[in-house]
C-alpha positions in Angstrom: 6.3 15.1 21.3 5.0 11.5 21.7 5.4 8.6 18.7 3.3 5.8 19.1 2.4 2.8 16.7 1.9 -0.5 16.3 2.2 -3.5 13.7 2.0 -7.0 12.8 4.6 -9.5 11.4 4.3 -13.2 9.9 6.9 -14.1 12.2 7.6 -15.5 15.4 8.0 -13.6 18.7 11.7 -14.6 19.5 13.1 -13.7 15.8 11.4 -10.5 16.1 12.5 -10.0 20.1 16.2 -10.9 18.2 15.9 -8.5 15.2 15.4 -5.5 17.6 18.0 -6.1 20.1 20.5 -6.5 17.3 21.9 -2.9 16.4 23.5 -3.9 12.8 20.1 -5.9 11.5 18.1 -3.1 12.6 19.8 -0.2 11.4 19.8 -1.6 7.9 16.3 -0.4 8.1 17.4 3.0 8.5 17.0 4.4 4.9 19.3 7.8 5.4 22.8 6.7 4.9 24.4 6.1 8.4 27.4 4.6 10.0 27.3 2.2 13.0 29.9 1.1 15.7 29.2 -1.2 18.7 30.7 -0.3 21.9 29.1 -3.2 23.7 26.2 -5.5 24.0 24.0 -2.6 25.1 25.5 0.4 23.7 26.1 2.0 19.8 27.0 5.4 18.5 27.1 6.6 15.0 26.0 9.2 12.0 22.9 9.4 10.1 23.2 12.3 7.3 19.3 13.5 7.1 17.2 16.7 7.8 13.9 17.5 8.1 13.2 20.5 5.5 15.8 23.0 5.0 17.8 21.4 8.4 19.8 19.1 6.8 23.6 17.5 7.7 25.3 14.6 9.4 24.0 13.8 13.0 26.1 12.2 15.4 24.6 10.1 18.3 24.6 7.6 20.5 22.2 4.7 21.7 22.1 2.3 24.9 19.6 -0.4 25.6 18.4 0.5 29.1 16.4 -3.0 29.5 15.2 -5.9 28.6 12.8 -8.2 29.0 13.4 -11.4 26.5 11.6 -11.7 24.3 8.5 -9.6 25.1 10.0 -5.8 26.0 13.4 -3.5 25.5 13.6 0.0 26.3 16.2 2.0 24.1 17.3 5.8 25.1 19.4 7.9 22.0 20.8 11.2 22.3 22.1 12.8 19.3 23.3 16.4 17.5 24.1 18.1 14.6 23.4 21.2 12.4 23.1 23.2 15.7 20.0 20.5 16.6 19.9 17.7 19.7 17.4 15.1 20.4 16.8 12.9 23.2 14.6 9.8 22.6 13.2 7.6 25.1 11.8 4.7 23.4 10.0 0.7 24.0 8.7 -1.8 21.9 6.7 -3.9 23.4 6.1 -7.5 21.5 3.2 -10.4 21.9 2.6 -13.3 19.5 -0.3 -15.0 18.4 -0.7 -17.7 15.7 2.6 -16.9 14.2 1.8 -13.4 13.7 3.9 -11.0 15.9 2.4 -7.5 17.0 5.0 -4.6 17.8 4.0 -1.8 19.6 5.9 1.1 20.3 6.4 4.2 22.3 9.0 7.3 21.9 9.2 10.2 23.4 11.0 12.6 21.6 12.8 15.9 22.8 14.5 18.6 20.0 16.4 21.2 20.6 17.5 23.8 18.5 17.1 24.5 14.9 15.1 21.6 14.2 12.8 22.3 17.1 12.1 25.6 15.1 10.7 24.1 11.9 7.1 24.1 12.0 5.2 21.4 13.6 3.0 20.4 11.0 6.2 20.0 8.5 8.2 18.1 11.2 5.7 15.4 12.0 5.3 14.7 8.8 8.5 14.0 8.0 8.7 12.3 10.9 5.6 10.0 10.3 7.6 9.5 7.0 10.7 8.0 8.1 8.8 6.2 11.3 6.3 4.5 8.6 9.2 3.5 6.1 11.6 2.0 8.7 8.9 0.0 10.1 7.7 -1.3 6.6 11.7 -2.2 6.2 11.7 -4.4 9.2 8.6 -6.0 8.2 10.1 -6.9 4.8 12.9 -8.4 6.4 11.4 -10.4 8.6 8.0 -11.6 7.2 7.9 -15.5 6.9 6.3 -16.7 3.7 
């Protein structure tokens, strides 16, 4: 499943870039209860308590920044598993600035397996959209320069 979108932030591109490659700051935008452990400058792991419909529980995972082109582009791969389910995500964020406003374009290719993949596509899509929109709104709140 492919997810993509774009949003604008009233903040300099270098500030937005720094935020997006800092796993501690970025994880502060996740609403679900979670933990984070930094393994090195590109690799981190943790747990998140979340779910889709009746599939709820703790998912353990890891992520790695596999490509950096400061301050324009980053690519991150992640894998997680829990509650009889697993997911792989290959995501890219690209940034551009004009007049003090940074536009962030993002794409995530997501592969789901197990119990979570059997949840109805419409229900699953709605939950993913809701969590994604809230995450990016939290990013905006933390970065906006007013």
